N, CA, C and O atoms as a Tripos MOL2 file, in Angstrom:
@<TRIPOS>MOLECULE
protein
  308   307    77     0     0
PROTEIN
NO_CHARGES

@<TRIPOS>ATOM
      1 N          22.5800  -29.0060   -6.4870 N.3       1 MET1
      2 CA         23.9830  -29.3260   -6.4840 C.3       1 MET1
      3 C          24.7850  -28.0330   -6.5250 C.2       1 MET1
      4 O          24.4950  -27.1310   -7.3110 O.2       1 MET1
      5 N          25.7980  -27.9560   -5.6670 N.am      2 ASN2
      6 CA         26.6730  -26.7900   -5.6600 C.3       2 ASN2
      7 C          27.8540  -27.0210   -6.5870 C.2       2 ASN2
      8 O          28.4860  -28.0780   -6.5720 O.2       2 ASN2
      9 N          28.1360  -26.0080   -7.3930 N.am      3 LEU3
     10 CA         29.2570  -26.0550   -8.3210 C.3       3 LEU3
     11 C          30.2790  -25.0130   -7.8980 C.2       3 LEU3
     12 O          29.9300  -23.8490   -7.7020 O.2       3 LEU3
     13 N          31.5340  -25.4150   -7.7560 N.am      4 ASP4
     14 CA         32.5980  -24.4630   -7.4470 C.3       4 ASP4
     15 C          33.1700  -23.9080   -8.7360 C.2       4 ASP4
     16 O          33.3390  -24.6330   -9.7160 O.2       4 ASP4
     17 N          33.4670  -22.6070   -8.7300 N.am      5 PHE5
     18 CA         34.1400  -21.9910   -9.8660 C.3       5 PHE5
     19 C          35.6270  -22.3170   -9.8010 C.2       5 PHE5
     20 O          36.1480  -22.6310   -8.7300 O.2       5 PHE5
     21 N          36.3060  -22.2450  -10.9280 N.am      6 SER6
     22 CA         37.7520  -22.4830  -10.9630 C.3       6 SER6
     23 C          38.4860  -21.4500  -10.1180 C.2       6 SER6
     24 O          39.5490  -21.7350   -9.5660 O.2       6 SER6
     25 N          37.9190  -20.2520  -10.0160 N.am      7 SER7
     26 CA         38.4140  -19.2020   -9.1390 C.3       7 SER7
     27 C          37.2430  -18.2680   -8.8550 C.2       7 SER7
     28 O          36.3480  -18.1320   -9.6890 O.2       7 SER7
     29 N          37.2370  -17.6200   -7.6810 N.am      8 PRO8
     30 CA         36.1490  -16.6990   -7.3570 C.3       8 PRO8
     31 C          36.0620  -15.5830   -8.3870 C.2       8 PRO8
     32 O          37.0390  -15.2630   -9.0640 O.2       8 PRO8
     33 N          34.8750  -14.9970   -8.4920 N.am      9 VAL9
     34 CA         34.6590  -13.9320   -9.4580 C.3       9 VAL9
     35 C          33.8050  -12.8390   -8.8120 C.2       9 VAL9
     36 O          32.8850  -13.1270   -8.0470 O.2       9 VAL9
     37 N          34.1230  -11.5800   -9.1290 N.am     10 TYR10
     38 CA         33.3210  -10.4710   -8.6370 C.3      10 TYR10
     39 C          31.9680  -10.4990   -9.3350 C.2      10 TYR10
     40 O          31.8990  -10.5020  -10.5640 O.2      10 TYR10
     41 N          30.8900  -10.5190   -8.5500 N.am     11 ALA11
     42 CA         29.5450  -10.6360   -9.1090 C.3      11 ALA11
     43 C          28.6710   -9.4140   -8.8370 C.2      11 ALA11
     44 O          27.4660   -9.4440   -9.0890 O.2      11 ALA11
     45 N          29.2730   -8.3420   -8.3240 N.am     12 GLY12
     46 CA         28.5060   -7.1440   -7.9860 C.3      12 GLY12
     47 C          27.8880   -6.4490   -9.1800 C.2      12 GLY12
     48 O          26.9010   -5.7280   -9.0290 O.2      12 GLY12
     49 N          28.4460   -6.6490  -10.3670 N.am     13 ASN13
     50 CA         27.8450   -6.0700  -11.5690 C.3      13 ASN13
     51 C          26.7490   -6.9820  -12.1280 C.2      13 ASN13
     52 O          25.8880   -6.5340  -12.8850 O.2      13 ASN13
     53 N          26.7860   -8.2450  -11.7540 N.am     14 TYR14
     54 CA         25.7840   -9.2170  -12.2100 C.3      14 TYR14
     55 C          24.5370   -9.1290  -11.3270 C.2      14 TYR14
     56 O          23.4110   -9.0910  -11.8240 O.2      14 TYR14
     57 N          24.7580   -9.0980  -10.0080 N.am     15 ILE15
     58 CA         23.6930   -8.8820   -9.0230 C.3      15 ILE15
     59 C          24.1720   -7.7350   -8.1440 C.2      15 ILE15
     60 O          25.1600   -7.8730   -7.4220 O.2      15 ILE15
     61 N          23.4920   -6.6270   -8.2000 N.am     16 ALA16
     62 CA         23.9110   -5.4330   -7.4690 C.3      16 ALA16
     63 C          24.1770   -5.7460   -6.0000 C.2      16 ALA16
     64 O          23.3370   -6.3110   -5.3010 O.2      16 ALA16
     65 N          25.3730   -5.3610   -5.5560 N.am     17 GLY17
     66 CA         25.7490   -5.5120   -4.1670 C.3      17 GLY17
     67 C          26.1320   -6.9150   -3.7430 C.2      17 GLY17
     68 O          26.3130   -7.1570   -2.5490 O.2      17 GLY17
     69 N          26.2620   -7.8460   -4.6660 N.am     18 PHE18
     70 CA         26.5270   -9.2360   -4.2780 C.3      18 PHE18
     71 C          27.9350   -9.4460   -3.7480 C.2      18 PHE18
     72 O          28.1040  -10.1240   -2.7350 O.2      18 PHE18
     73 N          28.9310   -8.9010   -4.3810 N.am     19 GLY19
     74 CA         30.3130   -9.1240   -3.9600 C.3      19 GLY19
     75 C          30.9550  -10.2650   -4.7380 C.2      19 GLY19
     76 O          30.7620  -10.3890   -5.9480 O.2      19 GLY19
     77 N          31.7160  -11.0930   -4.0400 N.am     20 ILE20
     78 CA         32.4660  -12.1790   -4.6770 C.3      20 ILE20
     79 C          31.6430  -13.4700   -4.6650 C.2      20 ILE20
     80 O          31.0660  -13.8450   -3.6450 O.2      20 ILE20
     81 N          31.6030  -14.1330   -5.8110 N.am     21 ALA21
     82 CA         30.9320  -15.4330   -5.9090 C.3      21 ALA21
     83 C          31.9950  -16.5210   -6.0180 C.2      21 ALA21
     84 O          32.9310  -16.4140   -6.8100 O.2      21 ALA21
     85 N          31.8380  -17.5680   -5.2120 N.am     22 LYS22
     86 CA         32.7800  -18.6940   -5.2690 C.3      22 LYS22
     87 C          32.2180  -19.8700   -6.0480 C.2      22 LYS22
     88 O          32.9300  -20.8300   -6.3470 O.2      22 LYS22
     89 N          30.9240  -19.7860   -6.3770 N.am     23 GLY23
     90 CA         30.3030  -20.8700   -7.1130 C.3      23 GLY23
     91 C          28.8380  -20.5900   -7.3570 C.2      23 GLY23
     92 O          28.3630  -19.4660   -7.1970 O.2      23 GLY23
     93 N          28.1270  -21.6430   -7.7490 N.am     24 ALA24
     94 CA         26.7070  -21.5100   -8.0410 C.3      24 ALA24
     95 C          25.9680  -22.7630   -7.5910 C.2      24 ALA24
     96 O          26.4860  -23.8760   -7.6830 O.2      24 ALA24
     97 N          24.7660  -22.5640   -7.1090 N.am     25 LYS25
     98 CA         23.8880  -23.6850   -6.8060 C.3      25 LYS25
     99 C          23.1370  -23.9890   -8.0990 C.2      25 LYS25
    100 O          22.3180  -23.1880   -8.5500 O.2      25 LYS25
    101 N          23.4120  -25.1210   -8.6770 N.am     26 LEU26
    102 CA         22.7850  -25.5120   -9.9350 C.3      26 LEU26
    103 C          21.3570  -25.9550   -9.6610 C.2      26 LEU26
    104 O          21.1160  -26.8750   -8.8790 O.2      26 LEU26
    105 N          20.4190  -25.2900  -10.3130 N.am     27 LEU27
    106 CA         19.0070  -25.6310  -10.1410 C.3      27 LEU27
    107 C          18.5210  -26.5350  -11.2540 C.2      27 LEU27
    108 O          17.7570  -27.4700  -11.0120 O.2      27 LEU27
    109 N          18.9610  -26.2630  -12.4790 N.am     28 SER28
    110 CA         18.5830  -27.1360  -13.5900 C.3      28 SER28
    111 C          19.4090  -26.8160  -14.8210 C.2      28 SER28
    112 O          19.9060  -25.7030  -14.9930 O.2      28 SER28
    113 N          19.5420  -27.8230  -15.6710 N.am     29 ILE29
    114 CA         20.1110  -27.6610  -17.0020 C.3      29 ILE29
    115 C          19.1040  -28.2380  -17.9750 C.2      29 ILE29
    116 O          18.7610  -29.4180  -17.8980 O.2      29 ILE29
    117 N          18.6360  -27.4160  -18.8840 N.am     30 ASP30
    118 CA         17.7480  -27.8910  -19.9410 C.3      30 ASP30
    119 C          18.6050  -28.0800  -21.1840 C.2      30 ASP30
    120 O          18.9700  -27.1120  -21.8520 O.2      30 ASP30
    121 N          18.9200  -29.3260  -21.4860 N.am     31 TYR31
    122 CA         19.8240  -29.6190  -22.6030 C.3      31 TYR31
    123 C          19.1570  -29.4070  -23.9640 C.2      31 TYR31
    124 O          19.8390  -29.3790  -24.9890 O.2      31 TYR31
    125 N          17.8280  -29.2590  -23.9790 N.am     32 VAL32
    126 CA         17.1230  -29.0020  -25.2360 C.3      32 VAL32
    127 C          17.1970  -27.5210  -25.5910 C.2      32 VAL32
    128 O          17.5350  -27.1530  -26.7160 O.2      32 VAL32
    129 N          16.8710  -26.6710  -24.5990 N.am     33 SER33
    130 CA         16.8920  -25.2220  -24.8490 C.3      33 SER33
    131 C          18.2280  -24.5860  -24.4760 C.2      33 SER33
    132 O          18.4420  -23.4030  -24.7400 O.2      33 SER33
    133 N          19.1360  -25.3650  -23.8610 N.am     34 ASN34
    134 CA         20.4510  -24.8860  -23.4270 C.3      34 ASN34
    135 C          20.3800  -23.7920  -22.3680 C.2      34 ASN34
    136 O          21.2280  -22.9010  -22.3360 O.2      34 ASN34
    137 N          19.3670  -23.8570  -21.5010 N.am     35 VAL35
    138 CA         19.2210  -22.8880  -20.4200 C.3      35 VAL35
    139 C          19.7030  -23.5150  -19.1140 C.2      35 VAL35
    140 O          19.3060  -24.6220  -18.7510 O.2      35 VAL35
    141 N          20.5650  -22.7830  -18.4230 N.am     36 ILE36
    142 CA         21.0670  -23.1950  -17.1130 C.3      36 ILE36
    143 C          20.4410  -22.2610  -16.0820 C.2      36 ILE36
    144 O          20.5640  -21.0410  -16.1960 O.2      36 ILE36
    145 N          19.7700  -22.8250  -15.0770 N.am     37 ARG37
    146 CA         19.1890  -22.0320  -13.9820 C.3      37 ARG37
    147 C          20.0400  -22.2580  -12.7370 C.2      37 ARG37
    148 O          20.4180  -23.3860  -12.4210 O.2      37 ARG37
    149 N          20.3370  -21.1540  -12.0310 N.am     38 PHE38
    150 CA         21.2420  -21.2350  -10.8880 C.3      38 PHE38
    151 C          21.0530  -20.0560   -9.9530 C.2      38 PHE38
    152 O          20.4200  -19.0620  -10.3090 O.2      38 PHE38
    153 N          21.6050  -20.1750   -8.7550 N.am     39 SER39
    154 CA         21.7490  -19.0770   -7.8070 C.3      39 SER39
    155 C          23.2220  -19.0170   -7.4300 C.2      39 SER39
    156 O          23.8650  -20.0530   -7.2630 O.2      39 SER39
    157 N          23.7500  -17.8280   -7.2960 N.am     40 LEU40
    158 CA         25.1710  -17.6820   -6.9530 C.3      40 LEU40
    159 C          25.4270  -17.9920   -5.4850 C.2      40 LEU40
    160 O          24.5540  -17.8220   -4.6330 O.2      40 LEU40
    161 N          26.6410  -18.4500   -5.2090 N.am     41 ILE41
    162 CA         27.0770  -18.7360   -3.8460 C.3      41 ILE41
    163 C          28.1700  -17.7420   -3.4840 C.2      41 ILE41
    164 O          29.1660  -17.6120   -4.1970 O.2      41 ILE41
    165 N          27.9740  -17.0340   -2.3600 N.am     42 ALA42
    166 CA         28.9370  -16.0370   -1.8900 C.3      42 ALA42
    167 C          30.1310  -16.7260   -1.2370 C.2      42 ALA42
    168 O          30.1020  -17.9280   -0.9750 O.2      42 ALA42
    169 N          31.1770  -15.9510   -0.9800 N.am     43 GLU43
    170 CA         32.3980  -16.4800   -0.3530 C.3      43 GLU43
    171 C          32.1130  -17.1620    0.9870 C.2      43 GLU43
    172 O          32.7840  -18.1290    1.3480 O.2      43 GLU43
    173 N          31.1180  -16.6580    1.7210 N.am     44 ASP44
    174 CA         30.8120  -17.2390    3.0350 C.3      44 ASP44
    175 C          29.8760  -18.4450    2.9420 C.2      44 ASP44
    176 O          29.4610  -18.9880    3.9660 O.2      44 ASP44
    177 N          29.5440  -18.8610    1.7270 N.am     45 GLY45
    178 CA         28.6910  -20.0240    1.5370 C.3      45 GLY45
    179 C          27.2120  -19.7210    1.4320 C.2      45 GLY45
    180 O          26.4070  -20.6250    1.2020 O.2      45 GLY45
    181 N          26.8440  -18.4610    1.5980 N.am     46 THR46
    182 CA         25.4490  -18.0570    1.4810 C.3      46 THR46
    183 C          24.9920  -18.1710    0.0330 C.2      46 THR46
    184 O          25.6790  -17.7170   -0.8820 O.2      46 THR46
    185 N          23.8360  -18.7740   -0.1660 N.am     47 VAL47
    186 CA         23.2700  -18.9060   -1.5090 C.3      47 VAL47
    187 C          22.2980  -17.7560   -1.7390 C.2      47 VAL47
    188 O          21.4000  -17.5270   -0.9290 O.2      47 VAL47
    189 N          22.4750  -17.0410   -2.8270 N.am     48 ALA48
    190 CA         21.5930  -15.9230   -3.1620 C.3      48 ALA48
    191 C          20.1790  -16.4330   -3.3860 C.2      48 ALA48
    192 O          19.9850  -17.5360   -3.8960 O.2      48 ALA48
    193 N          19.2030  -15.6390   -3.0100 N.am     49 SER49
    194 CA         17.8070  -16.0290   -3.2090 C.3      49 SER49
    195 C          17.3720  -15.8120   -4.6590 C.2      49 SER49
    196 O          16.3810  -16.3870   -5.1110 O.2      49 SER49
    197 N          18.1040  -14.9960   -5.3660 N.am     50 GLN50
    198 CA         17.7680  -14.6930   -6.7550 C.3      50 GLN50
    199 C          18.1120  -15.8710   -7.6610 C.2      50 GLN50
    200 O          19.2250  -16.3940   -7.6160 O.2      50 GLN50
    201 N          17.1490  -16.2830   -8.4830 N.am     51 VAL51
    202 CA         17.3770  -17.3380   -9.4670 C.3      51 VAL51
    203 C          17.7590  -16.6740  -10.7810 C.2      51 VAL51
    204 O          17.0810  -15.7580  -11.2460 O.2      51 VAL51
    205 N          18.8410  -17.1420  -11.3710 N.am     52 ASN52
    206 CA         19.3550  -16.5910  -12.6190 C.3      52 ASN52
    207 C          19.2960  -17.6600  -13.6980 C.2      52 ASN52
    208 O          19.2070  -18.8530  -13.4090 O.2      52 ASN52
    209 N          19.3470  -17.2210  -14.9200 N.am     53 GLY53
    210 CA         19.3960  -18.1540  -16.0290 C.3      53 GLY53
    211 C          20.2620  -17.6070  -17.1430 C.2      53 GLY53
    212 O          20.2500  -16.4110  -17.4340 O.2      53 GLY53
    213 N          21.0050  -18.4910  -17.7530 N.am     54 ILE54
    214 CA         21.8090  -18.1200  -18.9110 C.3      54 ILE54
    215 C          21.5820  -19.1590  -20.0000 C.2      54 ILE54
    216 O          21.1840  -20.2920  -19.7300 O.2      54 ILE54
    217 N          21.8370  -18.7580  -21.2010 N.am     55 THR55
    218 CA         21.8070  -19.6930  -22.3150 C.3      55 THR55
    219 C          23.2410  -20.0630  -22.6450 C.2      55 THR55
    220 O          24.0720  -19.1960  -22.9160 O.2      55 THR55
    221 N          23.5160  -21.3310  -22.6200 N.am     56 ALA56
    222 CA         24.8590  -21.8420  -22.9170 C.3      56 ALA56
    223 C          24.6860  -23.2470  -23.4880 C.2      56 ALA56
    224 O          23.5640  -23.7400  -23.6110 O.2      56 ALA56
    225 N          25.7670  -23.8660  -23.8250 N.am     57 ASN57
    226 CA         25.7000  -25.2140  -24.3810 C.3      57 ASN57
    227 C          26.5660  -26.1450  -23.5350 C.2      57 ASN57
    228 O          27.5940  -26.6360  -24.0020 O.2      57 ASN57
    229 N          26.1490  -26.3870  -22.2820 N.am     58 PRO58
    230 CA         26.9840  -27.1910  -21.3950 C.3      58 PRO58
    231 C          26.9590  -28.6670  -21.7640 C.2      58 PRO58
    232 O          25.9070  -29.2340  -22.0630 O.2      58 PRO58
    233 N          28.1160  -29.2640  -21.7380 N.am     59 ALA59
    234 CA         28.2040  -30.6990  -21.9920 C.3      59 ALA59
    235 C          27.9160  -31.4830  -20.7090 C.2      59 ALA59
    236 O          27.4220  -32.6100  -20.7510 O.2      59 ALA59
    237 N          28.2350  -30.8630  -19.5660 N.am     60 ASP60
    238 CA         28.0320  -31.5130  -18.2750 C.3      60 ASP60
    239 C          28.0610  -30.4490  -17.1790 C.2      60 ASP60
    240 O          28.1200  -29.2530  -17.4670 O.2      60 ASP60
    241 N          28.0200  -30.8890  -15.9250 N.am     61 GLN61
    242 CA         27.9830  -29.9430  -14.8160 C.3      61 GLN61
    243 C          29.2720  -29.1380  -14.6750 C.2      61 GLN61
    244 O          29.2250  -27.9720  -14.2830 O.2      61 GLN61
    245 N          30.4060  -29.7300  -14.9830 N.am     62 ASP62
    246 CA         31.6690  -28.9900  -14.8930 C.3      62 ASP62
    247 C          31.7070  -27.8450  -15.8950 C.2      62 ASP62
    248 O          32.1440  -26.7440  -15.5580 O.2      62 ASP62
    249 N          31.2620  -28.0840  -17.1060 N.am     63 THR63
    250 CA         31.2630  -27.0010  -18.0870 C.3      63 THR63
    251 C          30.1700  -25.9930  -17.7710 C.2      63 THR63
    252 O          30.2830  -24.8250  -18.1410 O.2      63 THR63
    253 N          29.1070  -26.4300  -17.0880 N.am     64 ALA64
    254 CA         28.0690  -25.4800  -16.6560 C.3      64 ALA64
    255 C          28.6630  -24.4690  -15.6790 C.2      64 ALA64
    256 O          28.3640  -23.2780  -15.7670 O.2      64 ALA64
    257 N          29.5000  -24.9310  -14.7500 N.am     65 ALA65
    258 CA         30.1510  -24.0230  -13.8020 C.3      65 ALA65
    259 C          31.0040  -23.0060  -14.5380 C.2      65 ALA65
    260 O          30.9840  -21.8210  -14.2030 O.2      65 ALA65
    261 N          31.7490  -23.4520  -15.5330 N.am     66 ALA66
    262 CA         32.5880  -22.5450  -16.3130 C.3      66 ALA66
    263 C          31.7380  -21.5640  -17.1110 C.2      66 ALA66
    264 O          32.0950  -20.3920  -17.2310 O.2      66 ALA66
    265 N          30.6160  -22.0290  -17.6560 N.am     67 ASP67
    266 CA         29.7130  -21.1480  -18.4100 C.3      67 ASP67
    267 C          29.1180  -20.0720  -17.5040 C.2      67 ASP67
    268 O          29.0490  -18.9040  -17.8860 O.2      67 ASP67
    269 N          28.6900  -20.4650  -16.3040 N.am     68 ILE68
    270 CA         28.1090  -19.5160  -15.3650 C.3      68 ILE68
    271 C          29.1620  -18.4860  -14.9570 C.2      68 ILE68
    272 O          28.8980  -17.2840  -14.9650 O.2      68 ILE68
    273 N          30.3600  -18.9670  -14.5980 N.am     69 ARG69
    274 CA         31.4270  -18.0450  -14.1950 C.3      69 ARG69
    275 C          31.7400  -17.0560  -15.3060 C.2      69 ARG69
    276 O          31.9170  -15.8660  -15.0470 O.2      69 ARG69
    277 N          31.8090  -17.5370  -16.5350 N.am     70 ALA70
    278 CA         32.1070  -16.6680  -17.6810 C.3      70 ALA70
    279 C          31.0190  -15.6140  -17.8640 C.2      70 ALA70
    280 O          31.3210  -14.4610  -18.1710 O.2      70 ALA70
    281 N          29.7610  -15.9970  -17.6810 N.am     71 ALA71
    282 CA         28.6600  -15.0340  -17.8340 C.3      71 ALA71
    283 C          28.7270  -13.9590  -16.7630 C.2      71 ALA71
    284 O          28.4980  -12.7830  -17.0470 O.2      71 ALA71
    285 N          29.0380  -14.3530  -15.5390 N.am     72 VAL72
    286 CA         29.1730  -13.3660  -14.4460 C.3      72 VAL72
    287 C          30.3670  -12.4640  -14.6980 C.2      72 VAL72
    288 O          30.2630  -11.2460  -14.5590 O.2      72 VAL72
    289 N          31.4930  -13.0440  -15.0670 N.am     73 ASP73
    290 CA         32.7180  -12.2750  -15.3130 C.3      73 ASP73
    291 C          32.5550  -11.3120  -16.4940 C.2      73 ASP73
    292 O          33.1730  -10.2470  -16.5100 O.2      73 ASP73
    293 N          31.7440  -11.6710  -17.4650 N.am     74 ALA74
    294 CA         31.5320  -10.8150  -18.6300 C.3      74 ALA74
    295 C          30.8810   -9.4850  -18.2670 C.2      74 ALA74
    296 O          30.9460   -8.5340  -19.0460 O.2      74 ALA74
    297 N          30.2550   -9.4060  -17.0980 N.am     75 THR75
    298 CA         29.6290   -8.1560  -16.6840 C.3      75 THR75
    299 C          30.6320   -7.1980  -16.0440 C.2      75 THR75
    300 O          30.3060   -6.0410  -15.7760 O.2      75 THR75
    301 N          31.8510   -7.6800  -15.8010 N.am     76 ASN76
    302 CA         32.8870   -6.8330  -15.1960 C.3      76 ASN76
    303 C          33.6010   -5.9950  -16.2680 C.2      76 ASN76
    304 O          33.8850   -6.4680  -17.3680 O.2      76 ASN76
    305 N          33.8760   -4.7470  -15.9110 N.am     77 PRO77
    306 CA         34.5750   -3.8910  -16.8790 C.3      77 PRO77
    307 C          36.0020   -4.3300  -17.1470 C.2      77 PRO77
    308 O          36.7030   -3.7010  -17.9390 O.2      77 PRO77
@<TRIPOS>BOND
     1     1     2 1
     2     2     3 1
     3     3     4 2
     4     3     5 am
     5     5     6 1
     6     6     7 1
     7     7     8 2
     8     7     9 am
     9     9    10 1
    10    10    11 1
    11    11    12 2
    12    11    13 am
    13    13    14 1
    14    14    15 1
    15    15    16 2
    16    15    17 am
    17    17    18 1
    18    18    19 1
    19    19    20 2
    20    19    21 am
    21    21    22 1
    22    22    23 1
    23    23    24 2
    24    23    25 am
    25    25    26 1
    26    26    27 1
    27    27    28 2
    28    27    29 am
    29    29    30 1
    30    30    31 1
    31    31    32 2
    32    31    33 am
    33    33    34 1
    34    34    35 1
    35    35    36 2
    36    35    37 am
    37    37    38 1
    38    38    39 1
    39    39    40 2
    40    39    41 am
    41    41    42 1
    42    42    43 1
    43    43    44 2
    44    43    45 am
    45    45    46 1
    46    46    47 1
    47    47    48 2
    48    47    49 am
    49    49    50 1
    50    50    51 1
    51    51    52 2
    52    51    53 am
    53    53    54 1
    54    54    55 1
    55    55    56 2
    56    55    57 am
    57    57    58 1
    58    58    59 1
    59    59    60 2
    60    59    61 am
    61    61    62 1
    62    62    63 1
    63    63    64 2
    64    63    65 am
    65    65    66 1
    66    66    67 1
    67    67    68 2
    68    67    69 am
    69    69    70 1
    70    70    71 1
    71    71    72 2
    72    71    73 am
    73    73    74 1
    74    74    75 1
    75    75    76 2
    76    75    77 am
    77    77    78 1
    78    78    79 1
    79    79    80 2
    80    79    81 am
    81    81    82 1
    82    82    83 1
    83    83    84 2
    84    83    85 am
    85    85    86 1
    86    86    87 1
    87    87    88 2
    88    87    89 am
    89    89    90 1
    90    90    91 1
    91    91    92 2
    92    91    93 am
    93    93    94 1
    94    94    95 1
    95    95    96 2
    96    95    97 am
    97    97    98 1
    98    98    99 1
    99    99   100 2
   100    99   101 am
   101   101   102 1
   102   102   103 1
   103   103   104 2
   104   103   105 am
   105   105   106 1
   106   106   107 1
   107   107   108 2
   108   107   109 am
   109   109   110 1
   110   110   111 1
   111   111   112 2
   112   111   113 am
   113   113   114 1
   114   114   115 1
   115   115   116 2
   116   115   117 am
   117   117   118 1
   118   118   119 1
   119   119   120 2
   120   119   121 am
   121   121   122 1
   122   122   123 1
   123   123   124 2
   124   123   125 am
   125   125   126 1
   126   126   127 1
   127   127   128 2
   128   127   129 am
   129   129   130 1
   130   130   131 1
   131   131   132 2
   132   131   133 am
   133   133   134 1
   134   134   135 1
   135   135   136 2
   136   135   137 am
   137   137   138 1
   138   138   139 1
   139   139   140 2
   140   139   141 am
   141   141   142 1
   142   142   143 1
   143   143   144 2
   144   143   145 am
   145   145   146 1
   146   146   147 1
   147   147   148 2
   148   147   149 am
   149   149   150 1
   150   150   151 1
   151   151   152 2
   152   151   153 am
   153   153   154 1
   154   154   155 1
   155   155   156 2
   156   155   157 am
   157   157   158 1
   158   158   159 1
   159   159   160 2
   160   159   161 am
   161   161   162 1
   162   162   163 1
   163   163   164 2
   164   163   165 am
   165   165   166 1
   166   166   167 1
   167   167   168 2
   168   167   169 am
   169   169   170 1
   170   170   171 1
   171   171   172 2
   172   171   173 am
   173   173   174 1
   174   174   175 1
   175   175   176 2
   176   175   177 am
   177   177   178 1
   178   178   179 1
   179   179   180 2
   180   179   181 am
   181   181   182 1
   182   182   183 1
   183   183   184 2
   184   183   185 am
   185   185   186 1
   186   186   187 1
   187   187   188 2
   188   187   189 am
   189   189   190 1
   190   190   191 1
   191   191   192 2
   192   191   193 am
   193   193   194 1
   194   194   195 1
   195   195   196 2
   196   195   197 am
   197   197   198 1
   198   198   199 1
   199   199   200 2
   200   199   201 am
   201   201   202 1
   202   202   203 1
   203   203   204 2
   204   203   205 am
   205   205   206 1
   206   206   207 1
   207   207   208 2
   208   207   209 am
   209   209   210 1
   210   210   211 1
   211   211   212 2
   212   211   213 am
   213   213   214 1
   214   214   215 1
   215   215   216 2
   216   215   217 am
   217   217   218 1
   218   218   219 1
   219   219   220 2
   220   219   221 am
   221   221   222 1
   222   222   223 1
   223   223   224 2
   224   223   225 am
   225   225   226 1
   226   226   227 1
   227   227   228 2
   228   227   229 am
   229   229   230 1
   230   230   231 1
   231   231   232 2
   232   231   233 am
   233   233   234 1
   234   234   235 1
   235   235   236 2
   236   235   237 am
   237   237   238 1
   238   238   239 1
   239   239   240 2
   240   239   241 am
   241   241   242 1
   242   242   243 1
   243   243   244 2
   244   243   245 am
   245   245   246 1
   246   246   247 1
   247   247   248 2
   248   247   249 am
   249   249   250 1
   250   250   251 1
   251   251   252 2
   252   251   253 am
   253   253   254 1
   254   254   255 1
   255   255   256 2
   256   255   257 am
   257   257   258 1
   258   258   259 1
   259   259   260 2
   260   259   261 am
   261   261   262 1
   262   262   263 1
   263   263   264 2
   264   263   265 am
   265   265   266 1
   266   266   267 1
   267   267   268 2
   268   267   269 am
   269   269   270 1
   270   270   271 1
   271   271   272 2
   272   271   273 am
   273   273   274 1
   274   274   275 1
   275   275   276 2
   276   275   277 am
   277   277   278 1
   278   278   279 1
   279   279   280 2
   280   279   281 am
   281   281   282 1
   282   282   283 1
   283   283   284 2
   284   283   285 am
   285   285   286 1
   286   286   287 1
   287   287   288 2
   288   287   289 am
   289   289   290 1
   290   290   291 1
   291   291   292 2
   292   291   293 am
   293   293   294 1
   294   294   295 1
   295   295   296 2
   296   295   297 am
   297   297   298 1
   298   298   299 1
   299   299   300 2
   300   299   301 am
   301   301   302 1
   302   302   303 1
   303   303   304 2
   304   303   305 am
   305   305   306 1
   306   306   307 1
   307   307   308 2
@<TRIPOS>SUBSTRUCTURE
     1 MET1         2 RESIDUE 1 A MET
     2 ASN2         6 RESIDUE 1 A ASN
     3 LEU3        10 RESIDUE 1 A LEU
     4 ASP4        14 RESIDUE 1 A ASP
     5 PHE5        18 RESIDUE 1 A PHE
     6 SER6        22 RESIDUE 1 A SER
     7 SER7        26 RESIDUE 1 A SER
     8 PRO8        30 RESIDUE 1 A PRO
     9 VAL9        34 RESIDUE 1 A VAL
    10 TYR10       38 RESIDUE 1 A TYR
    11 ALA11       42 RESIDUE 1 A ALA
    12 GLY12       46 RESIDUE 1 A GLY
    13 ASN13       50 RESIDUE 1 A ASN
    14 TYR14       54 RESIDUE 1 A TYR
    15 ILE15       58 RESIDUE 1 A ILE
    16 ALA16       62 RESIDUE 1 A ALA
    17 GLY17       66 RESIDUE 1 A GLY
    18 PHE18       70 RESIDUE 1 A PHE
    19 GLY19       74 RESIDUE 1 A GLY
    20 ILE20       78 RESIDUE 1 A ILE
    21 ALA21       82 RESIDUE 1 A ALA
    22 LYS22       86 RESIDUE 1 A LYS
    23 GLY23       90 RESIDUE 1 A GLY
    24 ALA24       94 RESIDUE 1 A ALA
    25 LYS25       98 RESIDUE 1 A LYS
    26 LEU26      102 RESIDUE 1 A LEU
    27 LEU27      106 RESIDUE 1 A LEU
    28 SER28      110 RESIDUE 1 A SER
    29 ILE29      114 RESIDUE 1 A ILE
    30 ASP30      118 RESIDUE 1 A ASP
    31 TYR31      122 RESIDUE 1 A TYR
    32 VAL32      126 RESIDUE 1 A VAL
    33 SER33      130 RESIDUE 1 A SER
    34 ASN34      134 RESIDUE 1 A ASN
    35 VAL35      138 RESIDUE 1 A VAL
    36 ILE36      142 RESIDUE 1 A ILE
    37 ARG37      146 RESIDUE 1 A ARG
    38 PHE38      150 RESIDUE 1 A PHE
    39 SER39      154 RESIDUE 1 A SER
    40 LEU40      158 RESIDUE 1 A LEU
    41 ILE41      162 RESIDUE 1 A ILE
    42 ALA42      166 RESIDUE 1 A ALA
    43 GLU43      170 RESIDUE 1 A GLU
    44 ASP44      174 RESIDUE 1 A ASP
    45 GLY45      178 RESIDUE 1 A GLY
    46 THR46      182 RESIDUE 1 A THR
    47 VAL47      186 RESIDUE 1 A VAL
    48 ALA48      190 RESIDUE 1 A ALA
    49 SER49      194 RESIDUE 1 A SER
    50 GLN50      198 RESIDUE 1 A GLN
    51 VAL51      202 RESIDUE 1 A VAL
    52 ASN52      206 RESIDUE 1 A ASN
    53 GLY53      210 RESIDUE 1 A GLY
    54 ILE54      214 RESIDUE 1 A ILE
    55 THR55      218 RESIDUE 1 A THR
    56 ALA56      222 RESIDUE 1 A ALA
    57 ASN57      226 RESIDUE 1 A ASN
    58 PRO58      230 RESIDUE 1 A PRO
    59 ALA59      234 RESIDUE 1 A ALA
    60 ASP60      238 RESIDUE 1 A ASP
    61 GLN61      242 RESIDUE 1 A GLN
    62 ASP62      246 RESIDUE 1 A ASP
    63 THR63      250 RESIDUE 1 A THR
    64 ALA64      254 RESIDUE 1 A ALA
    65 ALA65      258 RESIDUE 1 A ALA
    66 ALA66      262 RESIDUE 1 A ALA
    67 ASP67      266 RESIDUE 1 A ASP
    68 ILE68      270 RESIDUE 1 A ILE
    69 ARG69      274 RESIDUE 1 A ARG
    70 ALA70      278 RESIDUE 1 A ALA
    71 ALA71      282 RESIDUE 1 A ALA
    72 VAL72      286 RESIDUE 1 A VAL
    73 ASP73      290 RESIDUE 1 A ASP
    74 ALA74      294 RESIDUE 1 A ALA
    75 THR75      298 RESIDUE 1 A THR
    76 ASN76      302 RESIDUE 1 A ASN
    77 PRO77      306 RESIDUE 1 A PRO
């Protein structure tokens, strides 16, 4: 499932050379361990081959998108 971010975010510090991410392809949410697995989606719709994971406490898929965006944005200076 593809999740759109509330607004695009620069992801070059999260994945070297990636550029702007407009969303994430949700691969899984483990509600027991609170791990979200995903791949970022570029502005042109290309899905990154790299699988990423973050620990968050998502209530649903919408909050998962916000959690992923926040984790990517946190890498920006």
